[in-house]
N, C-alpha and C positions, 0 to 999 in steps of 0.2 A: 519536349508534351508544359503545356501550361496547364496546371492547375486549377479551379478554386472552387472556396466546402460549401461553396453553394450547387455544387455540381455537386455533393456526396447526398447523399438522404439515407442516415439511418435511423429505421423506428427502437425505441426502447425494447433492451434484452435483447436485438441484433447486432453480429458482429457483424463491421465488408475487413475483406482483407487486397490488397494496393498489392503490384508486385512495381520492380525499376522506378520505386521514389525516389530521388536528389539528394542530398542532404537538404541543400537545399531548398530545394516544395518542401521537407519535411519543418523547414525553419518557416519557411512564407504560413506557409499549412497552420502552426503551433500558432502563430502571430497571429493568424487570420483566428480561433477559435478563440483567442484569448484567454487568458484565467478563470473568467464564471463561465467557460463551456461547461456542460453535465458529461461530453463526450469523454472518451478515454484514447490514447489512444496507445501501440507498443510499438517501434520499431526497430527490425532485425536489417541488415546488408540486404538497403532496396526494397526489403516486404514491412509495409503500415497495415498497422490493423488497428479501424479508426471502430471501438465501441458503446454504445448508449444504457449504461447499462435501466433497472428498474426499478421502482421506491425504491418496493420496500431491499434492495441491493446497498440504497446510500441508508436504507433504515442501521443496521445490520453492521454496517462501517461506524455510525458516528453508536453506535453503543457500546462497539469494543472499544474504539478509540480513546470513548472516558472513560472505557477502563482500563485501557492499556491511563489512562493521567491522571485518574484518583487513585493507585498503587503506588505508580511514581514517586511523588506528592508523599501520602501519608512511606513510603522507605526516605524523603528524603536526599531525592535521586536530582542532579540538573539533566536538564532535558530541552527542547526547542520541534514542539510541532512542525512537520515539515504536511499538512495532510497530502491532499495526490499531487503537488510536486512534479514538474517535467526532470530525470532524473536521465540526463542525457550523456553520454561520449563521445563526438565526432570521431576523434582518434578508431573509437571502437566501431563506426556506426553504428553504435545499439544507442532505444529512449526508448522510456515506459512510464508510465504513469501510475503509481501505487493509487488503493483509495484509501491510502492512510498512511505515516510513515514518522519516524522518530527519530532524531539524533541524539543520545546518552550519553554512552562514551567518550563521540566526537563533539560533545555536544558544545565545545569553548569554540571550535575553530571554523562551525556556521554565524557565529550569536553578528547579529547584526543584518544578515547579509538577506536577500528578497529573493532570488535566484542563486540553486544552484546549478555548476556546472562541472560534471567527473573529471575532468581537464585537470581540473583542479584543486575539485573539493572532497574528499570523505565521501564517500556511500553513505546514507543512515544508518544506522547500524539495529531496527528495525522496520519495515515495509511487510504492510497487509492488505493483501485481497481477501475478496469475496467473492464466491464460486469463480475461480481460475478454469475456462476450457481453453488454453490457448499456450501446448506444451512451449513458442516463444517462448511468451512469457517469464515462464523459466529459464530457459537461459537467457535471455533481458539479462535475467535479476544475479544468474551465476558469470557471467561475463563482467556485467558491472562488478562485483567483486561483496555485493549487498548479503552481512551476517550471517542476516534471522531476513524466514520469511512467514509470514504463520496465512496459512488457507484456510478463507472459511466458505462450506459448503451447507448443503442443507445436511449432510450427515455432520458435521459438528465442524471442532475446530481440528488443525494441521497442524505440529510449528515443522522450517525444515531450514535444518542446520550446514554452513558451506561449510564443507570439509573437501579441501586439495580441488576445490573446480566446482565441485556437483554438492548438489541438495540430498545428503539425508535425512527420517523422515527420526524427530527425536520428540520424549514423551515429555520432554523438562525444557526449560530458556538460558538458556546462560546469564541476559537480562536479569531474570526474577529465577537467581535460584532458593532453591527449595518450598517455592509457591510450587502449588498444585493446577499453572495455570490455563488444561485443558479443561479441567471439570467446570473451574471457576468460570471462563467465557462459555463454558457450555453451556452451562446452569442457570448464568444472572442472565442471557440471550433469551432463552429461554421466559427467561419470570417475565422479561423489557415484550414480548412480545406475545405475553396470557394476557397479563397482572397489571401493567402499563407501563414502560419508562421510568416512569417519579420513581410510583413501590417498590421497583424495583436495584434501583441504584438507593433507594434506600437502605435493603436490606444489602442490597455489595458492603454499601461503605458501615453495616455494620459488622461484616462477617472480618472486615475488612479491620478495624475495629479490634474487637476480642479476637483477634487468631497473627494481627505481626503486629 
Protein backbone atom coordinates (compact mmCIF):
# COMPACT_ATOMS: atom_id res chain seq x y z
CA UNK A 1 0.00 0.00 0.00
CA UNK A 2 1.33 3.39 -0.99
CA UNK A 3 0.31 5.94 1.62
CA UNK A 4 0.97 9.64 1.09
CA UNK A 5 0.72 12.23 3.81
CA UNK A 6 -1.41 14.53 1.67
CA UNK A 7 -4.09 11.82 1.72
CA UNK A 8 -4.37 12.21 5.49
CA UNK A 9 -6.49 15.08 6.84
CA UNK A 10 -6.68 15.50 10.61
CA UNK A 11 -8.22 18.62 12.11
CA UNK A 12 -6.88 20.19 15.33
CA UNK A 13 -8.11 18.31 18.35
CA UNK A 14 -8.90 15.19 16.33
CA UNK A 15 -7.17 11.87 15.84
CA UNK A 16 -6.91 9.31 13.07
CA UNK A 17 -6.09 5.64 13.60
CA UNK A 18 -4.59 3.58 10.77
CA UNK A 19 -3.86 -0.15 10.84
CA UNK A 20 -1.41 -2.44 9.04
CA UNK A 21 1.19 0.32 8.66
CA UNK A 22 4.64 -1.13 8.06
CA UNK A 23 7.76 0.26 9.65
CA UNK A 24 8.92 1.59 6.29
CA UNK A 25 5.59 3.34 5.76
CA UNK A 26 5.98 4.89 9.22
CA UNK A 27 9.46 6.12 8.32
CA UNK A 28 8.16 7.56 5.04
CA UNK A 29 5.33 9.38 6.85
CA UNK A 30 7.73 10.79 9.45
CA UNK A 31 10.10 11.97 6.72
CA UNK A 32 7.26 13.66 4.85
CA UNK A 33 5.94 15.29 8.02
CA UNK A 34 9.35 16.73 8.83
CA UNK A 35 10.59 18.16 12.11
CA UNK A 36 8.23 21.15 12.14
CA UNK A 37 4.94 19.34 11.70
CA UNK A 38 2.26 20.17 14.27
CA UNK A 39 0.95 16.59 14.18
CA UNK A 40 1.95 13.99 16.77
CA UNK A 41 2.21 10.28 16.08
CA UNK A 42 1.97 7.13 18.13
CA UNK A 43 2.86 3.77 16.55
CA UNK A 44 2.48 0.32 18.05
CA UNK A 45 2.97 -2.91 16.10
CA UNK A 46 1.28 -1.75 12.90
CA UNK A 47 -1.22 0.68 14.42
CA UNK A 48 -0.54 4.35 13.69
CA UNK A 49 -2.33 7.17 15.47
CA UNK A 50 -2.00 10.71 14.11
CA UNK A 51 -3.20 13.59 16.29
CA UNK A 52 -3.14 17.34 15.74
CA UNK A 53 -3.19 19.24 19.05
CA UNK A 54 -5.35 22.25 19.81
CA UNK A 55 -3.65 25.64 20.46
CA UNK A 56 -4.35 25.40 24.21
CA UNK A 57 -2.64 22.01 24.20
CA UNK A 58 0.52 23.64 22.86
CA UNK A 59 0.35 26.41 25.45
CA UNK A 60 0.19 23.96 28.36
CA UNK A 61 3.14 22.06 26.90
CA UNK A 62 5.24 25.23 26.82
CA UNK A 63 4.22 26.28 30.33
CA UNK A 64 5.09 22.93 31.91
CA UNK A 65 8.32 22.60 29.94
CA UNK A 66 9.41 26.04 31.15
CA UNK A 67 8.64 25.12 34.77
CA UNK A 68 10.83 22.03 34.44
CA UNK A 69 13.70 24.05 32.96
CA UNK A 70 13.55 26.62 35.78
CA UNK A 71 13.67 23.86 38.41
CA UNK A 72 16.57 22.02 36.76
CA UNK A 73 18.54 25.24 36.38
CA UNK A 74 17.94 26.23 40.00
CA UNK A 75 19.01 22.77 41.21
CA UNK A 76 22.08 22.96 38.94
CA UNK A 77 21.15 19.68 37.29
CA UNK A 78 22.54 19.14 33.79
CA UNK A 79 19.86 18.22 31.25
CA UNK A 80 19.13 18.05 27.55
CA UNK A 81 15.62 19.03 26.37
CA UNK A 82 14.34 17.06 23.39
CA UNK A 83 10.88 18.53 22.84
CA UNK A 84 8.53 16.34 20.83
CA UNK A 85 11.28 14.34 19.14
CA UNK A 86 10.20 10.95 17.80
CA UNK A 87 11.12 8.11 20.16
CA UNK A 88 11.27 4.91 18.16
CA UNK A 89 12.58 1.37 18.29
CA UNK A 90 12.25 -0.69 15.11
CA UNK A 91 12.99 -3.98 16.88
CA UNK A 92 10.13 -3.34 19.31
CA UNK A 93 7.93 -1.87 16.51
CA UNK A 94 7.11 1.11 18.71
CA UNK A 95 7.27 4.86 18.16
CA UNK A 96 5.80 7.83 19.98
CA UNK A 97 6.18 11.60 20.06
CA UNK A 98 5.79 13.15 23.52
CA UNK A 99 4.72 16.75 23.79
CA UNK A 100 8.09 17.44 25.37
CA UNK A 101 10.84 15.36 26.95
CA UNK A 102 14.02 15.71 28.99
CA UNK A 103 17.22 13.74 29.43
CA UNK A 104 18.42 14.21 33.00
CA UNK A 105 20.26 11.18 34.43
CA UNK A 106 21.11 10.10 30.89
CA UNK A 107 21.96 13.61 29.73
CA UNK A 108 25.61 12.84 28.97
CA UNK A 109 24.70 9.94 26.67
CA UNK A 110 22.92 12.13 24.11
CA UNK A 111 24.94 15.36 24.11
CA UNK A 112 25.39 16.53 20.53
CA UNK A 113 22.70 14.25 19.10
CA UNK A 114 19.87 15.69 17.04
CA UNK A 115 17.87 12.48 16.69
CA UNK A 116 17.13 9.67 19.10
CA UNK A 117 17.24 5.99 18.14
CA UNK A 118 16.09 3.82 21.03
CA UNK A 119 17.76 0.82 19.41
CA UNK A 120 21.00 2.31 20.74
CA UNK A 121 20.12 5.39 22.83
CA UNK A 122 18.50 5.39 26.29
CA UNK A 123 14.93 6.72 26.54
CA UNK A 124 14.39 10.19 28.03
CA UNK A 125 14.21 10.31 31.80
CA UNK A 126 11.05 12.39 31.70
CA UNK A 127 8.34 12.60 29.04
CA UNK A 128 5.37 14.96 29.24
CA UNK A 129 2.00 14.44 27.55
CA UNK A 130 -0.90 16.88 27.42
CA UNK A 131 -4.42 15.39 27.47
CA UNK A 132 -3.58 11.81 26.57
CA UNK A 133 -6.67 10.17 25.09
CA UNK A 134 -5.25 6.89 23.80
CA UNK A 135 -4.20 3.94 25.96
CA UNK A 136 -1.79 2.98 23.19
CA UNK A 137 0.52 5.80 24.22
CA UNK A 138 0.83 4.44 27.74
CA UNK A 139 1.78 1.09 26.26
CA UNK A 140 4.26 2.81 23.93
CA UNK A 141 6.06 4.49 26.78
CA UNK A 142 6.00 1.34 28.90
CA UNK A 143 7.48 -0.80 26.12
CA UNK A 144 10.10 1.83 25.28
CA UNK A 145 11.08 2.02 28.94
CA UNK A 146 10.51 5.72 29.69
CA UNK A 147 10.89 5.76 33.51
CA UNK A 148 8.74 8.80 34.26
CA UNK A 149 5.72 10.16 32.40
CA UNK A 150 3.76 13.29 33.30
CA UNK A 151 0.19 13.43 32.04
CA UNK A 152 -1.55 16.79 32.18
CA UNK A 153 -5.31 17.03 31.67
CA UNK A 154 -8.00 19.54 32.55
CA UNK A 155 -8.03 17.91 36.00
CA UNK A 156 -4.34 18.68 36.53
CA UNK A 157 -1.02 16.84 36.58
CA UNK A 158 -0.57 13.11 37.05
CA UNK A 159 2.86 11.51 37.62
CA UNK A 160 3.35 7.96 36.35
CA UNK A 161 6.44 5.90 37.26
CA UNK A 162 7.55 2.73 35.49
CA UNK A 163 7.62 -0.24 37.88
CA UNK A 164 8.24 -3.74 36.54
CA UNK A 165 7.18 -2.68 33.06
CA UNK A 166 3.93 -0.94 34.06
CA UNK A 167 3.09 2.61 35.10
CA UNK A 168 1.85 3.35 38.58
CA UNK A 169 0.61 6.70 39.83
CA UNK A 170 2.85 8.63 42.19
CA UNK A 171 2.46 11.80 44.24
CA UNK A 172 6.14 12.67 43.79
CA UNK A 173 8.81 12.79 41.08
CA UNK A 174 12.15 10.97 41.50
CA UNK A 175 13.69 13.65 39.29
CA UNK A 176 12.63 16.32 41.81
CA UNK A 177 12.72 14.66 45.23
CA UNK A 178 11.14 16.63 48.05
CA UNK A 179 9.50 19.13 45.68
CA UNK A 180 5.67 19.22 45.47
CA UNK A 181 5.62 18.92 41.68
CA UNK A 182 1.92 18.19 41.26
CA UNK A 183 0.86 21.19 43.34
CA UNK A 184 3.40 23.51 41.71
CA UNK A 185 2.54 22.57 38.14
CA UNK A 186 -1.20 22.82 38.78
CA UNK A 187 -0.89 26.19 40.50
CA UNK A 188 1.41 27.90 38.03
CA UNK A 189 -0.21 26.52 34.87
CA UNK A 190 -3.46 27.94 36.25
CA UNK A 191 -1.70 31.27 36.87
CA UNK A 192 -0.42 31.27 33.29
CA UNK A 193 -4.00 30.94 32.11
CA UNK A 194 -5.40 33.63 34.42
CA UNK A 195 -2.78 36.34 34.93
CA UNK A 196 -0.56 35.54 31.93
CA UNK A 197 2.65 33.62 31.36
CA UNK A 198 5.08 36.44 32.18
CA UNK A 199 3.69 37.24 35.63
CA UNK A 200 3.12 33.57 36.44
CA UNK A 201 6.73 32.69 35.62
CA UNK A 202 7.99 35.60 37.73
CA UNK A 203 5.89 34.27 40.59
CA UNK A 204 7.27 30.77 40.05
CA UNK A 205 10.87 31.97 40.00
CA UNK A 206 10.18 33.84 43.25
CA UNK A 207 8.85 30.61 44.79
CA UNK A 208 11.90 28.69 43.61
CA UNK A 209 14.26 31.38 44.97
CA UNK A 210 12.55 31.39 48.37
CA UNK A 211 12.03 27.65 48.78
CA UNK A 212 14.92 25.83 47.07
